C-alpha positions in Angstrom: -41.1 52.6 203.3 -43.1 50.3 201.0 -42.3 46.8 199.8 -43.7 45.6 196.5 -44.1 42.1 194.9 -44.5 42.0 191.2 -46.0 38.7 190.1 -46.5 38.0 186.4 -45.4 35.1 184.2 -44.5 37.5 181.4 -40.9 38.9 181.7 -41.8 42.1 179.8 -44.8 42.8 182.1 -42.6 42.5 185.2 -39.9 44.7 183.7 -42.5 47.3 182.8 -43.8 47.5 186.3 -40.3 47.6 187.8 -39.4 50.5 185.4 -42.5 52.5 186.4 -41.7 52.0 190.1 -38.1 53.3 189.8 -39.1 56.9 190.3 -41.0 56.2 193.5 -38.8 57.3 196.5 -41.1 55.7 199.1 -40.7 52.2 197.5 -37.5 50.6 198.9 -37.9 47.0 197.8 -39.2 45.2 194.7 -39.4 41.4 194.6 -40.4 39.4 191.5 -42.3 36.2 191.0 -43.1 34.5 187.7 -45.7 31.9 188.7 -48.4 31.3 191.4 -46.2 28.8 193.3 -43.5 31.4 193.8 -46.0 34.0 194.9 -47.4 31.6 197.5 -44.0 30.7 198.9 -42.9 34.4 199.2 -46.1 35.4 200.9 -45.9 32.6 203.4 -42.4 33.8 204.3 -43.3 37.4 204.7 -45.8 40.2 204.0 -45.6 42.7 201.2 -47.3 46.1 201.3 -48.4 46.2 197.6 -48.7 43.2 195.2 -49.1 43.5 191.5 -50.8 40.2 190.8 -51.4 38.8 187.3 -54.7 36.9 187.1 -53.6 34.1 184.7 -50.3 32.5 185.9 -49.1 28.9 186.1 -49.4 27.2 189.4 -52.1 29.3 191.0 -54.4 32.0 189.5 -54.3 35.5 190.9 -57.8 35.0 192.2 -56.8 31.8 194.1 -53.8 33.6 195.5 -55.8 36.7 196.6 -57.7 34.4 199.0 -54.5 33.1 200.6 -52.4 36.3 200.8 -52.5 38.4 204.0 -55.3 40.9 204.0 -52.7 43.5 205.2 -51.3 43.5 201.6 -53.0 45.7 199.0 -53.4 43.9 195.7 -53.5 45.4 192.3 -54.7 42.9 189.7 -53.2 42.9 186.2 -55.5 41.2 183.7 -56.7 40.9 180.2 -60.2 39.8 181.3 -63.3 41.3 179.6 -64.8 44.5 180.9 -67.6 42.8 182.9 -65.1 41.0 185.1 -63.1 44.1 185.4 -66.0 45.8 187.1 -65.6 43.4 190.0 -62.0 44.7 190.7 -63.0 48.3 190.9 -63.5 48.4 194.6 -62.1 50.7 197.2 -59.6 48.2 198.6 -58.0 47.1 195.3 -57.5 48.2 191.8 -56.8 46.7 188.4 -54.6 47.2 185.4 -56.2 46.1 182.1 -53.5 45.0 179.7 -52.2 47.0 177.9 -52.3 50.0 180.2 -50.6 53.4 180.0 -48.4 55.1 182.5 -51.3 57.3 183.9 -53.5 54.3 184.6 -50.6 52.6 186.3 -49.8 55.5 188.6 -53.5 56.0 189.4 -53.7 52.4 190.6 -50.4 52.8 192.6 -51.6 55.9 194.3 -54.9 54.2 195.2 -52.9 51.3 196.7 -50.7 53.7 198.8 -53.8 55.5 200.2 -55.2 52.1 201.1 -52.1 51.3 203.0 -52.4 54.4 205.0 -55.9 53.5 206.0 -54.7 50.1 207.5 -58.0 48.5 206.5 -58.5 45.0 205.3 -60.2 43.4 202.3 -62.3 40.3 202.2 -60.8 38.7 199.1 -63.0 35.7 199.5 -66.0 37.9 198.8 -64.3 39.5 195.9 -63.4 36.1 194.5 -67.0 34.9 194.6 -68.1 38.1 192.8 -65.5 37.7 190.1 -66.4 34.0 189.7 -70.1 34.9 189.2 -69.2 37.7 186.7 -66.8 35.7 184.6 -69.2 32.7 184.4 -71.9 35.1 183.3 -69.6 36.8 180.7 -68.8 33.5 179.1 -72.4 33.0 178.1 -73.8 34.3 174.8 -76.6 36.2 176.6 -76.5 37.5 180.2 -78.5 36.3 183.1 -77.2 39.3 185.1 -76.1 42.8 184.3 -73.3 44.5 186.2 -74.2 48.0 187.2 -71.4 50.2 188.6 -72.3 52.9 191.1 -70.1 55.1 193.2 -68.5 52.9 195.8 -70.4 49.8 194.9 -71.4 47.2 192.2 -74.9 45.9 191.7 -75.8 42.6 190.0 -79.1 42.9 188.3 -81.2 39.9 187.4 -82.3 40.1 183.8 -85.6 38.4 184.4 -86.6 41.3 186.7 -86.3 43.8 183.8 -89.6 45.0 182.2 -88.2 47.5 179.7 -85.2 49.7 179.0 -85.1 53.3 177.7 -81.9 54.8 176.3 -80.4 58.2 175.8 -76.9 58.5 174.3 -74.4 56.4 176.3 -76.9 55.8 179.2 -79.8 53.3 179.6 -82.6 53.6 182.2 -83.5 50.1 183.3 -87.0 49.6 184.6 -88.0 46.6 186.8 -91.3 44.9 187.4 -91.3 46.1 191.0 -91.5 49.7 189.8 -87.9 50.7 190.5 -85.4 51.7 188.0 -81.6 52.3 187.7 -79.4 54.4 185.4 -76.7 52.4 183.7 -73.8 53.8 181.6 -74.2 51.6 178.5 -75.8 52.1 175.1 -79.0 50.3 174.1 -77.1 48.8 171.2 -74.6 47.2 173.6 -77.4 46.0 175.9 -79.4 44.6 173.0 -76.5 42.2 172.1 -76.4 41.0 175.7 -80.1 40.2 176.1 -81.7 37.0 174.8 -83.9 37.9 171.8 -86.3 35.2 172.8 -87.3 37.4 175.7 -86.3 41.0 174.7 -86.9 43.0 171.6 -85.8 46.4 170.4 -88.9 48.3 169.3 -87.5 51.8 168.9 -84.0 53.4 168.7 -84.6 54.4 172.4 -86.5 51.4 173.7 -86.1 47.7 174.5 -89.0 45.8 175.9 -89.5 42.4 177.5 -91.9 40.5 175.2 -94.0 38.9 177.9 -94.5 42.2 179.7 -96.5 43.6 176.7 -100.2 43.6 177.4 -101.6 45.9 174.6 -100.7 47.2 171.2 -102.5 50.3 169.7 -102.1 51.3 166.0 -101.5 55.0 165.4 -102.4 57.1 162.4 -98.7 57.7 161.6 -98.0 54.0 161.1 -96.3 53.2 164.4 -97.8 51.5 167.4 -98.2 52.4 171.1 -96.9 49.5 173.2 -98.4 49.3 176.7 -96.6 47.1 179.2 -97.9 45.6 182.4 -96.8 48.5 184.6 -98.9 50.8 182.4 -96.0 52.5 180.7 -96.5 53.4 177.1 -93.7 52.9 174.6 -93.5 53.3 170.9 -93.0 50.6 168.2 -91.6 52.7 165.4 -92.5 52.3 161.8 -89.0 51.1 161.0 -89.5 48.3 163.5 -92.9 47.2 162.3 -91.4 43.9 161.1 -91.1 43.0 164.8 -94.8 43.3 165.3 -95.4 39.6 164.6 -92.7 38.7 167.1 -94.4 40.7 169.8 -97.9 39.3 169.0 -96.6 35.8 168.8 -95.5 36.0 172.4 -98.8 37.2 173.8 
């Protein structure tokens, strides 16, 4: 049978989780805590199989507690953090609930936790904590120093200063680096454009963003647009509707 600790400083949040757990026959015990100090005391006295852990609580944050709790416990974070921090939680050993969440999302997280229990494996929460800290610090800045790229079973942190240009198609962006490699990222160019410092990056086409100091040549075309050649040799297009950005490109050369 499974023991569960529900830790949240909001009464309604605790009651919601308890209600959703009522129909689970393999859960025989549900204990509540409304602040970080209570969580720490309870976890020092005993181990829980699954812990629903709010990130922002009085006493200790959920991240601080995750480092102190036994690695035999499977933690499901509950949080209102922005999407970039959320990426850090989506690892095999833990899951997250982004408030407000629906029943299906809750039960998906619960089933993931149960499967993890059956594996009897452990999680290095100190590593997770460091990753979350990096991401949340990055997300607080107006422009990103790093992009978070989610791939099956792993998360990549990409340094923005290594990006030469980006090409987009629908909800995906193909990010090309100075070393010749590239990676496909599920995010629109419009969203990425808002995250990148315009002092260094410029949108030259509906499907292209280029790093200004990577441009080595501009060629005027008969139809009014320009061919933009970057250091790697790749040829991009500065569309006619973006000709007002030509001066910004030339000024950086």
